[in-house]
C-alpha positions in Angstrom: -38.8 10.6 -48.0 -40.6 10.8 -44.7 -41.4 14.5 -45.3 -42.7 13.6 -48.7 -45.1 11.1 -47.2 -46.3 13.6 -44.7 -46.8 16.1 -47.5 -48.9 13.7 -49.4 -51.0 13.0 -46.3 -51.6 16.7 -45.8 -52.4 17.3 -49.4 -54.9 14.5 -49.4 -56.6 15.8 -46.2 -56.8 19.4 -47.5 -58.3 18.4 -50.8 -60.9 16.1 -49.1 -61.9 19.1 -47.0 -62.2 21.4 -50.0 -63.6 19.0 -52.6 -66.1 16.3 -51.8 -65.2 14.6 -55.1 -61.6 14.2 -54.0 -62.1 10.6 -53.0 -63.4 9.9 -56.6 -60.5 11.7 -58.2 -58.7 8.4 -58.3 -55.1 8.8 -59.6 -53.5 11.1 -57.0 -55.6 9.8 -54.2 -54.7 6.2 -54.8 -51.1 7.1 -55.4 -50.8 9.0 -52.1 -52.7 6.2 -50.3 -50.4 3.5 -51.7 -47.2 5.4 -50.8 -48.3 6.2 -47.3 -49.5 2.6 -46.7 -46.2 1.1 -47.9 -44.2 3.1 -45.4 -46.6 2.9 -42.4 -46.6 -0.8 -41.5 -46.7 -0.9 -37.7 -44.8 -3.6 -35.7 -45.0 -4.3 -32.0 -41.7 -6.1 -31.6 -42.0 -8.6 -34.5 -45.8 -8.6 -34.6 -47.0 -7.1 -37.9 -50.2 -5.1 -37.3 -50.4 -3.7 -40.8 -51.0 -0.1 -41.9 -52.9 2.2 -39.6 -54.1 -0.5 -37.2 -57.2 -0.1 -35.1 -57.1 -2.0 -31.8 -59.8 -3.2 -29.4 -59.2 -1.6 -25.9 -59.1 -3.7 -22.7 -62.4 -3.2 -20.9 -63.5 -4.8 -17.7 -66.7 -7.0 -18.1 -66.6 -6.2 -21.9 -63.7 -7.7 -23.7 -64.2 -11.4 -22.9 -63.1 -14.0 -25.4 -66.4 -14.0 -27.3 -66.4 -10.3 -27.9 -62.7 -10.3 -28.8 -63.2 -12.9 -31.5 -66.1 -11.0 -33.0 -64.2 -7.7 -33.1 -61.2 -9.5 -34.6 -63.5 -10.9 -37.3 -64.8 -7.4 -37.9 -61.4 -6.0 -38.6 -59.7 -5.2 -35.3 -55.9 -5.4 -35.8 -55.3 -6.6 -32.3 -57.6 -7.3 -29.3 -57.0 -6.9 -25.6 -58.3 -9.0 -22.7 -60.1 -7.5 -19.7 -57.6 -6.4 -17.1 -56.5 -9.1 -14.7 -55.3 -8.7 -11.1 -51.8 -9.9 -10.5 -52.7 -10.9 -7.0 -55.7 -12.9 -8.2 -53.6 -14.8 -10.7 -51.0 -15.7 -8.0 -53.9 -16.9 -5.7 -55.1 -19.1 -8.6 -58.6 -17.4 -8.7 -60.6 -19.3 -11.3 -62.4 -16.2 -12.7 -59.1 -14.5 -13.3 -57.6 -17.6 -14.9 -60.6 -17.7 -17.2 -59.9 -14.2 -18.3 -56.5 -15.1 -19.7 -57.8 -18.0 -21.9 -56.9 -17.3 -25.5 -57.9 -19.0 -28.8 -55.7 -19.0 -31.9 -58.5 -17.3 -33.9 -58.2 -14.1 -32.0 -54.4 -13.6 -32.4 -52.6 -11.3 -32.2 -54.0 -10.8 -28.7 -52.8 -8.9 -25.6 -53.3 -9.9 -22.0 -53.4 -6.9 -19.6 -52.5 -7.2 -16.0 -52.4 -4.7 -13.1 -50.9 -4.6 -9.6 -49.0 -2.4 -7.2 -45.7 -4.1 -6.4 -42.8 -5.5 -8.3 -42.8 -9.1 -7.0 -46.5 -9.8 -7.7 -46.4 -8.3 -11.2 -43.3 -10.3 -12.1 -44.9 -13.5 -10.9 -48.2 -12.8 -12.6 -46.5 -11.9 -15.9 -44.7 -15.3 -15.8 -48.1 -17.1 -15.2 -49.7 -15.3 -18.1 -46.8 -16.1 -20.4 -46.8 -19.7 -19.4 -50.5 -20.3 -19.3 -51.9 -18.0 -22.1 -48.9 -17.5 -24.3 -50.2 -14.1 -25.5 -48.6 -12.2 -28.3 -48.3 -9.1 -26.1 -48.3 -8.6 -22.3 -49.8 -5.2 -21.4 -49.4 -3.4 -18.1 -52.3 -1.3 -16.9 -51.2 2.0 -15.5 -54.3 3.8 -16.6 -57.4 2.5 -14.9 -59.0 5.4 -13.0 -61.6 3.7 -10.9 -61.3 4.3 -7.2 -61.0 0.6 -6.1 -57.9 0.3 -8.3 -56.3 3.7 -8.5 -57.1 4.5 -4.8 -54.9 1.5 -3.8 -52.0 2.6 -5.9 -52.5 0.4 -8.9 -53.7 1.4 -12.4 -53.5 5.2 -12.8 -52.6 5.4 -9.2 -49.1 4.6 -10.4 -49.0 8.1 -12.0 -48.3 9.5 -8.5 -45.5 7.0 -7.9 -43.7 6.9 -11.3 -40.5 5.4 -9.9 -42.5 2.4 -8.7 -44.2 2.3 -12.1 -40.8 2.2 -13.8 -39.4 -0.4 -11.5 -42.4 -2.7 -12.2 -42.1 -2.1 -15.9 -38.4 -2.9 -16.0 -38.8 -6.0 -13.9 -41.6 -7.4 -16.0 -39.7 -6.7 -19.2 -36.8 -8.7 -17.8 -38.9 -11.5 -16.5 -40.6 -12.6 -19.7 -39.8 -13.1 -23.4 -43.2 -11.8 -24.5 -43.2 -8.2 -25.8 -44.3 -5.9 -23.0 -46.4 -2.8 -23.5 -47.9 -0.2 -21.2 -51.3 1.7 -21.2 -51.5 4.9 -19.2 -53.0 8.4 -19.1 -51.8 12.0 -19.5 -51.2 12.4 -15.8 -52.8 12.4 -12.4 -54.7 15.7 -12.9 -54.9 18.7 -15.1 -53.0 20.9 -12.7 -49.9 18.7 -12.9 -50.0 17.1 -16.3 -47.8 19.9 -17.8 -45.2 19.8 -15.1 -43.2 16.6 -15.0 -41.3 17.8 -12.0 -44.3 17.4 -9.7 -43.8 13.6 -9.7 -40.3 13.4 -11.4 -38.2 16.1 -9.6 -35.2 15.5 -11.9 -37.2 16.1 -15.1 -36.5 19.1 -17.2 -38.4 22.2 -16.2 -41.5 22.9 -18.1 -41.8 19.5 -19.7 -45.2 17.8 -19.8 -45.4 14.8 -17.5 -46.5 12.2 -20.1 -43.7 13.3 -22.5 -41.0 12.7 -19.9 -42.7 9.5 -18.6 -43.0 8.1 -22.0 -39.2 8.4 -22.6 -38.5 6.7 -19.3 -41.0 3.9 -20.0 -39.3 3.3 -23.3 -35.9 3.1 -21.6 -37.4 0.3 -19.5 -37.7 -1.8 -22.7 -41.4 -1.7 -23.5 -42.4 -2.4 -27.1 -45.2 0.1 -27.4 -47.1 2.7 -25.4 -50.8 3.4 -25.3 -52.0 6.8 -24.0 -55.5 7.7 -23.1 -56.2 11.4 -23.6 -57.4 12.2 -20.1 -55.9 12.4 -16.6 -56.9 10.2 -13.8 -59.0 12.9 -12.1 -61.0 13.4 -15.3 -62.1 9.7 -15.3 -64.1 9.6 -18.5 -65.6 13.1 -18.3 -65.1 15.8 -20.8 -63.3 15.4 -24.2 -60.1 13.4 -24.6 -57.1 15.7 -25.3 -55.0 14.2 -28.1 -52.6 17.2 -28.2 -50.2 15.6 -25.7 -50.5 12.2 -27.3 -49.3 13.8 -30.6 -46.5 15.5 -28.7 -45.3 12.2 -27.4 -45.4 10.7 -30.9 -43.5 13.6 -32.4 -40.8 13.5 -29.7 -37.6 12.7 -31.6 -36.5 10.5 -28.7 -39.4 8.1 -29.1 -38.9 5.1 -31.3 -41.6 2.7 -30.1 -45.1 2.7 -31.5 -47.5 5.2 -29.9 -51.1 4.2 -29.7 -53.8 6.8 -29.1 -57.0 6.2 -27.2 -60.0 8.2 -26.2 -63.3 9.3 -27.8 -62.8 7.6 -31.1 -66.3 6.8 -32.1 -66.5 7.1 -35.8 -64.4 6.2 -38.9 -63.9 9.9 -39.6 -62.5 10.5 -36.1 -60.2 7.5 -36.5 -58.8 8.8 -39.7 -58.4 12.3 -38.2 -56.4 10.8 -35.3 -53.9 9.2 -37.7 -53.5 12.3 -39.9 -53.5 15.1 -37.3 -51.5 13.5 -34.5 -49.4 11.0 -36.4 -50.1 8.1 -34.0 -49.0 4.6 -35.1 -52.3 3.0 -34.0 -55.7 3.9 -32.7 -57.4 2.1 -29.8 -61.2 2.0 -29.7 -63.0 1.3 -26.4 -66.5 2.2 -25.3 -67.7 3.1 -28.8 -67.5 -0.6 -29.8 -70.2 -1.6 -27.3 -73.3 -2.7 -29.2 -71.6 -2.2 -32.6 -68.6 -4.5 -33.1 -68.9 -3.7 -36.8 -67.4 -0.3 -36.1 -64.0 -1.9 -36.7 -65.1 -3.0 -40.2 -66.4 0.4 -41.0 -63.2 2.1 -39.8 -61.0 -0.4 -41.7 -62.9 0.2 -44.9 -62.9 4.0 -44.4 -59.1 4.1 -43.7 -58.4 1.9 -46.8 -60.8 3.4 -49.3 -62.1 6.7 -48.0 -65.6 5.4 -48.0 -68.0 3.7 -45.6 -68.9 0.1 -46.0 -72.3 0.2 -47.7 -72.8 -3.6 -47.3 -73.5 -3.2 -43.6 -77.3 -3.0 -43.8 -79.7 -2.7 -40.8 -80.7 -6.4 -41.2 -77.0 -7.4 -41.3 -76.2 -5.5 -38.1 -79.1 -7.1 -36.2 -77.8 -10.5 -37.4 -74.4 -9.6 -35.9 -76.1 -8.8 -32.6 -77.9 -12.1 -32.6 -74.7 -13.9 -33.3 -73.0 -12.0 -30.5 -75.7 -13.3 -28.1 -75.1 -16.9 -29.2 -71.3 -16.6 -28.9 -71.5 -15.0 -25.5 -73.5 -17.9 -24.2 -71.4 -20.5 -26.0 -68.2 -19.2 -24.5 -69.8 -19.0 -21.0 -70.8 -22.7 -21.0 -68.3 -25.2 -19.7 -68.2 -28.8 -20.7 -69.2 -31.7 -18.4 -71.3 -29.7 -16.1 -74.7 -30.8 -14.7 -77.9 -29.1 -15.8 -77.9 -26.7 -12.9 -74.3 -25.5 -13.6 -75.1 -25.2 -17.3 -78.0 -23.0 -16.5 -75.8 -20.8 -14.3 -73.1 -20.4 -16.9 -75.6 -19.7 -19.7 -77.1 -16.9 -17.6 -73.6 -15.6 -17.2 -73.3 -15.2 -21.0 -76.7 -13.4 -21.1 -75.7 -11.1 -18.3 -72.5 -10.3 -20.1 -74.0 -9.6 -23.6 -77.1 -7.7 -22.5 -74.9 -4.7 -21.4 -73.6 -4.6 -25.0 -77.1 -4.7 -26.5 -78.5 -2.0 -24.1 -75.7 0.4 -25.2 -76.0 -0.2 -29.0 -76.3 3.1 -30.9 -78.6 1.2 -33.3 -81.5 1.9 -30.8 -81.0 5.6 -30.6 -84.0 7.4 -31.9 -86.5 4.6 -31.0 -89.4 6.3 -29.3 -89.6 5.5 -25.6 -86.6 3.1 -25.8 -85.9 3.5 -22.1 -88.5 0.8 -21.2 -87.1 -1.6 -23.7 -83.5 -1.0 -22.5 -84.6 -1.9 -19.0 -86.1 -5.1 -20.3 -82.9 -5.9 -22.2 -80.9 -5.4 -19.0 -83.2 -7.7 -17.1 -83.4 -10.5 -19.7 -82.4 -13.9 -18.5 -82.5 -16.0 -21.7 -81.6 -16.0 -25.3 -85.3 -16.1 -26.3 -86.0 -13.0 -24.4 -83.2 -11.1 -26.0 -84.1 -12.4 -29.5 -87.7 -11.2 -29.0 -86.6 -7.8 -27.9 -84.2 -7.5 -30.8 -87.0 -8.4 -33.2 -89.2 -5.7 -31.7 -86.4 -3.1 -31.9 -85.8 -4.0 -35.5 -89.5 -3.5 -36.4 -89.6 -0.2 -34.6 -86.6 1.1 -36.5 -88.0 0.0 -39.8 -91.2 1.7 -39.0 -89.5 4.9 -38.1 -87.5 4.8 -41.3 -90.6 4.4 -43.4 -92.3 7.5 -42.0 
């Protein structure tokens, strides 16, 4: 049956490439889609993510509660928090505690933590489980930035895989919440195809991530997310999904494999599912300034067509609502006027990065000056005025 499903998927893909009318040739297309959908419901532990789920990636200073809720509304199957320092949670740092706040409307939601020793990660995982009660607890073994990886945490753990495995096994044992891991292909390109570099007892000639994935699964994790770059690549070059596909197709792997890296369009999302067989796709930087990307991807995966209802006017209304929600979730109750002003500015500072990176504005003549003004704005009124101006410029360019 499994081979028949794969056969249908390949036939559908080949025909779509050869015949643009394939998606309108309804009977076989719909039949294949229904069969594939019925047999591809993805579960992380007992959490039903549906068929071909698309997830919002954890991103520092990006995936706060307001953005998570908006992406969830737009069709994200599961959303992830910003990563949170285990040490900061243990020290009761308020900013870190704020990051693990969860609202029911955003579920299923994952809280991601990072650290560099077993004891602090275990204690932090218990704090998260008790305080936030997330649906999933995710461990960050993938952050490449120097201040994290350079201290041995995040993707720095790729150089000390035994410690990575010890932390993972201990966290899985410490909490009842499903535990997942997010990591990368390896430390650098030179060693990513040789597992023995960091795992001397690994089979000769085996890719590092393929061997590491098996060992992480043996620790008891419920799913594994792989970003298609090494730590040394940071975010440069193109993500390599070949090894992600190799992990997924490894007969020893039974947990869901989530692919991540350079998924910017609905077509790329579909291609990731069909070419590499991943259980889910995680979208990160491409969602900045266009949370509706999840809606377009969901529609395209389900129907083979883009969502034509997402007009330019509608997209600008979403950005305006994002501004309002960012400010609303930054305000705290029972504060004096001075504190309220400070937290409102916090919401503006957070959301203006999203707006400045929106692909909606690409093609606007001399947009650089407006982008600077967006990044310097300190009030909702300033941002609304700049959005109105950008909307008018786009409409003018479309009418030429």
